[in-house]
C-alpha positions in Angstrom: 0.0 0.0 0.0 1.3 3.5 -0.8 1.6 6.2 1.7 -1.5 7.1 3.6 -1.3 10.7 2.3 -2.3 9.4 -1.2 -5.1 7.2 0.2 -8.4 8.0 -1.6 -10.9 5.3 -0.8 -11.2 3.2 2.4 -13.8 0.5 2.9 -14.3 -0.7 6.5 -16.2 -3.7 7.6 -18.7 -3.3 4.7 -21.6 -5.6 4.9 -25.0 -6.0 3.0 -27.7 -8.4 4.1 -30.9 -8.9 2.2 -34.0 -10.4 3.8 -35.4 -13.1 1.5 -38.1 -14.4 3.9 -41.5 -15.5 2.9 -44.3 -13.0 3.6 -45.3 -12.8 7.3 -48.6 -14.6 6.8 -47.0 -17.5 4.9 -44.4 -17.9 7.7 -47.1 -17.9 10.4 -48.9 -20.6 8.5 -46.1 -23.0 7.8 -43.8 -22.0 10.7 -40.8 -21.1 8.5 -38.2 -18.8 10.0 -36.9 -15.5 8.5 -34.1 -16.0 6.0 -31.3 -13.7 5.1 -28.8 -13.5 2.3 -25.3 -12.1 3.1 -24.4 -10.6 -0.3 -21.3 -8.8 1.1 -19.9 -9.9 4.4 -17.4 -7.7 6.1 -15.0 -6.3 3.4 -12.0 -4.2 4.2 -9.7 -2.7 1.6 -8.1 0.6 0.5 -7.4 2.2 -2.8 -4.7 4.8 -3.3 -5.0 7.8 -5.7 -4.2 6.8 -9.3 -4.5 3.1 -8.5 -6.8 0.5 -10.1 -8.1 -2.2 -7.7 -9.6 -5.1 -9.6 -12.3 -7.3 -7.9 -12.8 -10.7 -9.5 -15.0 -13.7 -8.7 -17.7 -15.9 -10.1 -21.3 -14.8 -10.6 -23.0 -14.6 -7.2 -19.9 -13.6 -5.3 -21.2 -10.1 -4.4 -19.1 -8.0 -6.8 -22.0 -5.8 -8.2 -23.5 -5.4 -4.7 -20.1 -4.1 -3.6 -19.9 -1.7 -6.5 -23.3 -0.2 -5.8 -22.6 0.3 -2.1 -19.3 2.0 -2.8 -20.9 4.7 -5.0 -23.9 5.1 -2.6 -26.6 3.5 -4.8 -27.2 0.9 -2.1 -27.0 1.5 1.6 -24.7 -0.9 3.6 -26.2 -2.9 6.4 -23.0 -2.2 8.3 -19.6 -0.5 7.7 -18.3 2.6 5.9 -17.1 3.8 2.6 -14.7 6.8 3.1 -13.6 9.1 0.4 -10.5 10.9 1.8 -11.9 10.3 5.3 -15.5 11.4 4.5 -18.4 9.0 4.9 -21.0 10.3 2.5 -23.7 8.3 4.2 -22.9 9.6 7.7 -21.9 13.2 7.2 -24.4 15.9 8.2 -22.9 18.5 6.0 -24.9 18.7 2.7 -22.1 20.5 0.9 -19.6 17.9 1.9 -21.9 15.1 1.0 -22.6 16.7 -2.4 -18.9 17.1 -3.1 -18.2 13.5 -2.2 -21.0 12.4 -4.5 -19.6 14.5 -7.4 -16.1 13.0 -7.0 -17.3 9.4 -7.5 -19.1 8.1 -10.6 -20.0 4.7 -12.0 -19.7 3.0 -15.4 -22.4 0.4 -15.7 -22.2 -3.0 -17.3 -24.8 -2.6 -20.1 -24.5 0.5 -22.3 -27.9 -0.4 -23.8 -29.7 0.0 -20.5 -27.6 2.7 -18.8 -28.4 5.5 -21.2 -31.9 7.1 -21.4 -33.2 6.3 -24.9 -35.4 9.4 -24.9 -32.6 11.8 -24.4 -30.0 13.1 -26.9 -26.4 12.2 -26.1 -25.5 15.8 -25.4 -28.2 16.1 -22.8 -27.1 12.7 -21.2 -23.6 13.9 -20.8 -24.6 17.4 -19.6 -26.9 16.0 -16.9 -24.1 15.7 -14.2 -23.0 19.2 -15.1 -26.5 20.5 -14.3 -26.9 18.3 -11.3 -23.8 19.5 -9.6 -24.0 23.1 -10.7 -20.7 22.8 -12.6 -21.9 25.0 -15.5 -22.9 28.0 -13.4 -19.4 29.4 -13.2 -18.9 29.5 -17.0 -21.3 32.4 -17.4 -19.4 34.5 -14.8 -15.9 33.9 -16.1 -13.7 36.1 -18.2 -15.0 34.7 -21.4 -18.6 35.7 -20.6 -19.9 32.6 -22.4 -23.6 31.9 -21.5 -23.9 28.9 -19.2 -26.0 26.9 -21.8 -23.3 27.4 -24.5 -20.5 26.5 -22.0 -22.2 23.3 -21.0 -22.8 22.4 -24.7 -19.1 23.1 -25.4 -18.1 20.9 -22.4 -20.3 18.0 -23.7 -18.6 18.3 -27.1 -15.2 18.3 -25.4 -16.0 15.2 -23.5 -17.2 13.4 -26.6 -13.9 14.2 -28.3 -12.0 13.0 -25.2 -13.6 9.5 -25.5 -13.0 9.3 -29.3 -16.4 10.5 -30.6 -17.3 13.6 -32.6 -18.9 16.6 -30.9 -21.6 16.5 -33.6 -22.7 13.2 -32.1 -24.3 15.2 -29.2 -27.4 15.6 -31.4 -27.9 11.8 -31.8 -29.9 9.4 -29.6 -28.4 6.3 -28.0 -30.0 3.9 -30.4 -28.0 5.5 -33.2 -24.7 4.2 -31.8 -23.0 0.8 -31.6 -22.4 -0.9 -28.3 -18.8 0.3 -28.0 -19.8 3.8 -28.9 -22.6 3.8 -26.3 -20.0 2.7 -23.7 -17.9 5.7 -24.7 -20.9 7.9 -24.1 -21.3 6.3 -20.7 -17.6 7.1 -19.9 -18.1 10.7 -21.1 -21.1 11.0 -18.8 -19.0 9.7 -15.9 -16.3 12.2 -16.6 -18.7 15.2 -16.8 -18.6 15.8 -13.0 -14.8 15.9 -12.9 -14.6 12.8 -10.6 -11.5 11.5 -8.8 -12.9 7.9 -8.4 -14.8 5.8 -10.9 -16.4 2.4 -10.2 -16.5 0.2 -13.3 -19.0 -2.6 -13.1 -18.1 -5.1 -15.8 -17.6 -2.2 -18.3 -16.7 -4.5 -21.3 -18.7 -7.7 -20.7 -21.5 -6.7 -23.0 -19.2 -5.8 -25.8 -17.6 -7.7 -28.7 -14.0 -8.9 -27.9 -12.5 -6.6 -30.6 -14.2 -3.6 -29.0 -13.3 -4.6 -25.4 -9.6 -3.8 -26.0 -10.4 -0.4 -27.4 -12.5 0.6 -24.3 -9.9 -0.7 -21.9 -7.1 1.2 -23.6 -9.3 4.3 -23.6 -9.9 3.9 -19.8 -6.1 3.5 -19.2 -5.4 6.6 -21.3 -8.0 8.6 -19.4 -6.5 7.4 -16.1 -3.1 8.6 -17.0 -4.3 11.9 -18.5 -6.8 12.8 -15.7 -5.3 11.1 -12.7 -8.3 8.8 -12.2 -8.7 6.1 -9.6 -10.7 2.9 -10.6 -12.5 0.1 -8.8 -12.8 -2.4 -11.6 -15.4 -5.2 -11.1 -15.1 -8.1 -13.5 -15.1 -11.8 -14.0 -12.6 -11.6 -16.8 -9.0 -12.4 -15.6 -7.5 -11.1 -18.9 -9.2 -7.7 -18.3 -8.1 -7.4 -14.7 -4.5 -8.4 -15.6 -4.4 -5.6 -18.2 -6.0 -2.9 -16.1 -5.4 -3.5 -12.4 -2.6 -2.5 -10.0 -3.9 -4.9 -7.4 -6.5 -7.6 -7.5 -8.9 -8.7 -4.8 -10.6 -12.1 -5.2 -14.1 -12.4 -3.9 -16.0 -15.6 -2.9 -19.4 -15.7 -1.4 -19.4 -12.1 -0.2 -15.9 -12.2 1.3 -12.4 -11.3 0.1 -10.2 -14.4 0.1 -7.0 -12.9 -1.3 -5.6 -9.5 -2.2 -2.3 -9.1 -4.0 -0.4 -7.0 -6.6 -1.4 -8.2 -10.1 1.7 -9.8 -11.2 2.3 -11.4 -7.8 -1.2 -12.9 -7.8 -0.8 -14.4 -11.3 2.7 -15.7 -10.5 2.0 -17.1 -7.1 -1.7 -17.3 -6.0 -2.0 -18.3 -2.4 -5.7 -19.2 -2.1 -6.9 -22.4 -3.7 -9.9 -20.6 -5.2 -7.5 -18.1 -6.9 -5.5 -21.0 -8.3 -8.6 -22.7 -9.7 -9.8 -19.5 -11.3 -6.4 -19.1 -13.0 -6.4 -22.8 -14.1 -9.8 -22.3 -15.8 -8.2 -19.8 -18.3 -7.3 -21.6 -21.6 -3.7 -22.6 -21.8 -2.9 -21.0 -25.2 0.8 -21.9 -24.9 -0.1 -25.6 -24.5 2.5 -26.0 -21.8 1.1 -29.3 -20.7 1.2 -28.3 -17.0 -1.2 -29.8 -14.5 -4.4 -27.9 -14.2 -7.4 -28.0 -11.8 -10.4 -26.5 -13.5 -13.0 -24.9 -11.3 -15.4 -27.5 -10.2 -18.8 -27.3 -8.6 -20.9 -24.2 -8.1 -21.0 -21.3 -5.6 -22.9 -22.5 -2.6 -26.3 -21.1 -1.7 -25.5 -17.8 0.0 -28.7 -18.1 2.1 -27.4 -21.3 3.6 -23.6 -21.3 3.3 -21.5 -24.2 4.4 -19.9 -24.2 7.8 -16.2 -23.3 8.2 -14.4 -22.0 5.1 -17.1 -21.4 2.4 -14.9 -22.8 -0.3 -14.1 -26.1 1.4 -16.8 -28.1 -0.5 -15.0 -27.3 -3.7 -11.4 -27.2 -2.4 -9.3 -30.3 -3.4 -7.0 -29.8 -0.4 -9.5 -29.1 2.3 -8.6 -30.4 5.8 -10.8 -31.0 8.8 -10.2 -27.5 10.2 -11.5 -26.0 6.9 -14.9 -27.7 7.5 -15.4 -26.3 11.0 -13.5 -23.0 11.3 -13.9 -19.8 9.2 -10.4 -18.7 8.2 -9.4 -15.2 9.2 -8.2 -12.7 6.6 -4.6 -12.5 7.6 -1.6 -11.3 5.6 -4.0 -10.6 2.6 -5.3 -14.1 2.4 -8.1 -16.1 4.0 -6.9 -19.7 4.0 -5.8 -22.0 6.9 -3.2 -23.7 4.8 -1.9 -20.5 3.4 -1.3 -19.3 6.9 0.7 -22.4 7.7 3.8 -22.5 5.4 4.6 -26.1 6.0 1.1 -27.2 5.3 1.2 -25.0 2.1 4.4 -26.7 1.0 2.9 -30.1 1.6 -0.2 -29.1 -0.3 1.9 -28.1 -3.3 3.7 -31.4 -3.1 0.5 -33.4 -3.3 -0.3 -35.0 -6.7 -3.8 -33.5 -7.0 -2.5 -30.0 -7.0 1.0 -30.2 -8.3 2.6 -27.5 -10.4 -0.4 -25.3 -11.0 0.6 -22.2 -9.1 1.6 -20.2 -12.1 -0.8 -18.9 -14.8 0.7 -18.9 -18.3 
């Protein structure tokens, strides 16, 4: 972790629980208890300014719920999200809360659903400028440009910044391809001059050939504008290309956090190893691989002990009864015991699959 002076985002004990019980009358009739789903269960992590933290995991691991809580679209059941020490949900200062909200934006997964089909693209991009009052100062500046014209010019500038033409501001979303719509969504996210952007599967709805263009655009914008990203994805190739550090989520919890190259070179948690082994071996190295088996357990009724133990090829008795603590950036009993870890690597079932080619 970089120096605390550059710390931008801090997540503390973040938790979200959804009640999925039957209606009260139904429960009274059949005597069934209330049921709860822990979508996110006590996450702690930090993101430094200019960094990209990637969060990976299978569907159902709680990644999108985490993304929505971080930007304030979903209230946490417990915990805090701090932007430079300010908790938007807890502060009583409306101006401070508004400033924090302006400084964080989100790029959604589906560009077909995230843009209002009834609005022109120029109006979509200008909406954050209106919402946060960012265009009001233009009319009072030295140029004496009317605010409406200044906002229109700013929308054109943002379109150009993401590789589109300012004339596209007159078009509607349905007139664009999927990749172009995602560029519009990025321009909208940039309109409020944010410091921090949460990217929830920003390329999963796009063709493979377009994905690389969008990712390269995001990296260029990060370097040019000093942006900080929280990247939510299930695509290991995407997170390797984009992320400074990677956090691996399983059933609502972080099981491992490591710098990108370190995680790909020497994964410590068995779930991380299995995710890497599921990636096609294009080099045809012939190394032993353990594809991901089974499915994510029911989060309403998770297994006791380590939630990954029913799928782990090296689980021991302790894994079935005791939840591993998140210590030294990993939550695994064997990873905490170096000798057990070495014995595990020596076992035939898991030999020589630590490195992802």
